C-alpha positions as CSV (number, residue, x, y, z in Angstrom):
1,M,21.3,21.0,5.6
2,T,17.7,19.6,5.7
3,D,16.1,18.8,2.3
4,E,12.7,20.6,2.5
5,R,11.4,18.3,-0.1
6,Q,11.6,15.3,2.2
7,P,8.5,14.5,4.2
8,T,8.7,15.2,7.9
9,V,8.3,12.4,10.5
10,R,4.8,13.7,11.2
11,Q,3.9,13.6,7.5
12,R,5.2,10.1,7.1
13,K,3.1,9.0,10.1
14,Q,0.1,10.7,8.6
15,A,0.6,9.0,5.3
16,A,1.1,5.6,7.0
17,T,-2.2,6.1,9.0
18,A,-4.1,7.0,5.9
19,Q,-2.8,4.0,4.0
20,R,-3.6,1.7,6.9
21,I,-7.2,3.0,6.8
22,E,-7.4,2.6,3.1
23,R,-6.1,-1.0,3.1
24,S,-8.5,-1.9,5.9
25,A,-11.5,-0.4,4.1
26,V,-10.6,-2.2,0.8
27,A,-9.9,-5.6,2.5
28,L,-13.2,-5.4,4.4
29,V,-15.2,-4.6,1.3
30,L,-13.6,-7.5,-0.5
31,D,-14.5,-9.8,2.3
32,H,-18.0,-8.6,3.2
33,G,-19.3,-6.4,0.4
34,L,-19.6,-2.7,0.2
35,D,-23.0,-2.4,1.8
36,Q,-22.1,-4.5,4.8
37,V,-19.0,-2.5,5.8
38,T,-19.3,0.4,8.2
39,V,-16.9,3.1,9.4
40,D,-16.8,1.4,12.8
41,M,-15.6,-1.8,11.2
42,I,-12.9,0.1,9.3
43,C,-11.8,1.8,12.4
44,E,-11.5,-1.4,14.4
45,A,-9.5,-3.1,11.6
46,A,-7.2,-0.1,11.2
47,G,-6.8,0.4,14.9
48,V,-7.9,4.0,14.9
49,S,-10.7,6.0,16.5
50,Q,-13.6,7.4,14.6
51,R,-12.2,10.9,15.2
52,T,-9.0,9.9,13.6
53,F,-10.9,8.3,10.7
54,F,-12.8,11.5,10.0
55,N,-9.7,13.6,10.2
56,Y,-8.5,11.7,7.1
57,F,-11.7,10.8,5.2
58,K,-15.2,12.3,5.1
59,T,-16.9,9.0,4.3
60,K,-16.4,5.3,4.0
61,D,-16.4,5.7,0.2
62,A,-13.6,8.2,0.3
63,A,-11.5,5.7,2.3
64,I,-12.1,3.1,-0.4
65,L,-11.2,5.4,-3.2
66,G,-8.0,6.6,-1.5
67,T,-6.3,9.9,-1.3
68,T,-4.3,10.0,-4.6
69,T,-5.2,13.2,-6.4
70,P,-5.4,12.9,-10.2
71,R,-3.3,15.4,-12.2
72,L,-2.5,15.9,-15.9
73,D,1.1,15.1,-16.8
74,E,2.7,18.3,-18.0
75,H,5.0,16.6,-20.5
76,Q,2.1,14.7,-22.0
77,V,0.0,17.9,-22.3
78,R,2.8,19.6,-24.2
79,E,3.1,16.7,-26.6
80,F,-0.6,16.6,-27.1
81,L,-0.8,20.3,-27.9
82,A,2.0,20.0,-30.4
83,S,0.8,16.8,-32.1
84,D,-0.8,16.7,-35.5
85,N,-2.0,13.1,-35.2
86,P,-5.5,12.9,-36.6
87,E,-6.4,10.1,-34.1
88,L,-7.6,12.5,-31.5
89,L,-9.5,10.0,-29.4
90,A,-6.4,7.8,-28.8
91,E,-4.4,10.9,-27.8
92,I,-6.9,12.4,-25.4
93,M,-7.5,9.0,-23.8
94,G,-3.8,8.7,-23.3
95,L,-3.9,11.9,-21.3
96,V,-6.9,10.7,-19.3
97,V,-5.4,7.3,-18.6
98,G,-2.5,9.2,-17.0
99,L,-5.1,10.6,-14.5
100,V,-6.0,7.2,-13.2
101,P,-4.6,7.2,-9.7
102,V,-2.6,4.0,-9.2
103,D,-0.4,3.5,-6.2
104,T,2.6,1.9,-7.7
105,S,4.1,1.2,-4.3
106,D,1.2,-1.2,-3.6
107,P,0.0,-2.9,-6.8
108,A,-2.2,-5.4,-4.9
109,L,-4.1,-2.5,-3.2
110,A,-4.5,-0.7,-6.5
111,H,-5.9,-3.9,-8.2
112,S,-8.3,-4.6,-5.3
113,R,-9.5,-1.1,-5.3
114,L,-10.2,-1.2,-9.1
115,R,-12.1,-4.5,-8.6
116,I,-14.4,-2.8,-6.0
117,I,-14.9,0.3,-8.2
118,R,-15.7,-1.8,-11.2
119,D,-18.4,-3.8,-9.3
120,S,-20.0,-0.7,-7.7
121,P,-21.9,1.7,-10.0
122,L,-21.9,4.3,-7.2
123,L,-18.1,4.1,-6.6
124,L,-17.4,4.0,-10.3
125,H,-19.4,7.2,-10.8
126,K,-17.6,8.9,-7.9
127,E,-14.2,7.8,-9.3
128,I,-15.0,9.1,-12.8
129,E,-16.2,12.4,-11.2
130,R,-13.0,12.6,-9.2
131,L,-10.9,12.0,-12.2
132,F,-12.7,14.7,-14.0
133,A,-12.1,17.3,-11.3
134,V,-9.7,18.5,-14.0
135,R,-12.5,18.6,-16.6
136,E,-12.1,22.3,-17.3
137,E,-8.4,21.8,-17.9
138,I,-9.0,19.0,-20.3
139,E,-11.6,21.1,-22.2
140,R,-9.1,23.9,-22.4
141,I,-6.4,21.7,-23.7
142,L,-8.7,20.1,-26.3
143,Y,-9.9,23.6,-27.4
144,L,-6.4,24.8,-28.0
145,R,-5.5,21.7,-29.9
146,M,-8.7,21.7,-32.0
147,R,-8.6,25.4,-32.6
148,R,-5.2,25.2,-34.2
149,T,-6.6,22.9,-36.9
150,A,-10.1,24.3,-37.1
151,A,-11.7,25.1,-40.5
152,P,-11.7,28.9,-41.3
153,A,-15.5,29.0,-41.0
154,E,-15.6,27.4,-37.6
155,T,-16.1,29.9,-34.8
156,A,-14.2,29.8,-31.5
157,Q,-17.5,29.1,-29.7
158,Q,-18.2,26.1,-31.9
159,T,-14.8,24.7,-31.1
160,R,-15.3,25.2,-27.4
161,E,-18.7,23.4,-27.6
162,Q,-17.0,20.5,-29.5
163,A,-14.3,20.3,-26.9
164,A,-16.8,20.2,-24.1
165,L,-18.8,17.5,-25.8
166,I,-15.7,15.4,-26.4
167,T,-14.7,15.7,-22.7
168,H,-18.1,14.3,-21.6
169,L,-17.8,11.5,-24.2
170,V,-14.3,10.7,-22.9
171,A,-15.7,10.3,-19.3
172,G,-18.3,7.8,-20.7
173,I,-15.6,5.9,-22.7
174,L,-13.4,5.7,-19.6
175,R,-16.3,4.3,-17.6
176,F,-17.0,1.8,-20.3
177,E,-13.3,0.7,-20.5
178,V,-13.0,0.3,-16.7
179,E,-16.1,-1.9,-16.6
180,R,-14.9,-4.0,-19.6
181,S,-11.3,-4.3,-18.5
182,G,-12.0,-6.5,-15.5
183,A,-10.6,-4.1,-13.0
184,Q,-7.4,-3.5,-15.0
185,V,-6.1,0.0,-15.7
186,P,-6.9,0.6,-19.4
187,D,-3.9,1.3,-21.6
188,I,-3.8,3.3,-24.8
189,A,-3.7,0.3,-27.0
190,G,-6.9,-0.9,-25.5
191,F,-8.8,2.0,-26.9
192,A,-8.2,1.0,-30.6
193,P,-11.2,-1.4,-30.6
194,T,-13.3,1.3,-28.9
195,G,-12.5,3.8,-31.6
196,T,-13.6,1.2,-34.2
197,L,-16.8,0.7,-32.2
198,L,-17.5,4.4,-32.0
199,A,-17.0,4.7,-35.8
200,A,-19.8,2.2,-36.2
201,V,-22.1,3.6,-33.6
202,V,-21.9,7.4,-34.2
203,P,-23.6,7.2,-37.7
204,K,-26.4,5.1,-36.2
205,L,-26.9,7.8,-33.5
206,I,-27.1,10.8,-35.8
207,G,-28.6,9.1,-38.9
208,H,-28.6,11.5,-41.8
209,A,-28.7,14.6,-39.5
210,A,-25.2,15.6,-40.7
211,D,-26.4,15.5,-44.3
212,R,-29.5,17.5,-43.5
213,A,-27.4,20.1,-41.7
214,S,-25.1,20.6,-44.6
215,P,-26.1,23.2,-47.1
216,P,-26.9,21.9,-50.6
217,S,-24.0,22.1,-53.1
218,S,-24.4,24.7,-55.8
C-alpha cells in the first residue's frame, strides 16, 4: 500500500531543483554581492533555464530567501494562550522565533542566507514581511491572551488596538535582533536584554503622557 504522505518522484525532483537554485543564488551573492548577481548567473550555476527558474521563483530575491513558508507552531500557540506569565514580550517572541524558516537539513545554507539577509536592508525587510504574512493570526492570538486578563474597564476595541501595536513592535524587535545577532537565529534567552532595553526606552518615548492621560485621583 502506498503512503500518500510520502513525496512522489516528481515532487522530490522539484524540491531538489528548487534547492539547487537556492544554493546557487546564495553562493553567488556571497562571492559577488547581491547587486552583482543576475538571474542569468544563477541559472548558469544551477544548470537550469530561465524558464525553469521562473517556474520556481518570481525574482532573484525570492530564490535567495528560499521557499520555506513560515507557520505558527500549534502546540506553542496553545501554551501561549493558556499561560499567565506576565512577561508577554518573551512569550510572543518565542512564538515569532518559531516562524523563522531555518532549513535544518542544510545548516550551512541557512547560516549563509541569514548573513546575506542581515547585510541587505531590502532583503531583511522582505524577510520580516514574509514572516509576518501570519500577522493577522498573531494579532488574534495576542488579543485572545490579553483579553483574558484585561481590566474590566478596557473595551474589546482597546485590546485589539493594543494587540495590533504589539505585533508591529515585535516585527521591529525581530529586525533589531537579526541585525544584532550576526546572522544567527535569535533564541528566546537573547530577548531578555532587549526587554530591559525596552523598559528603559519606552518611558523616554512617551514622557509623562501616561500620567497626563490618567484621570486625577479623587
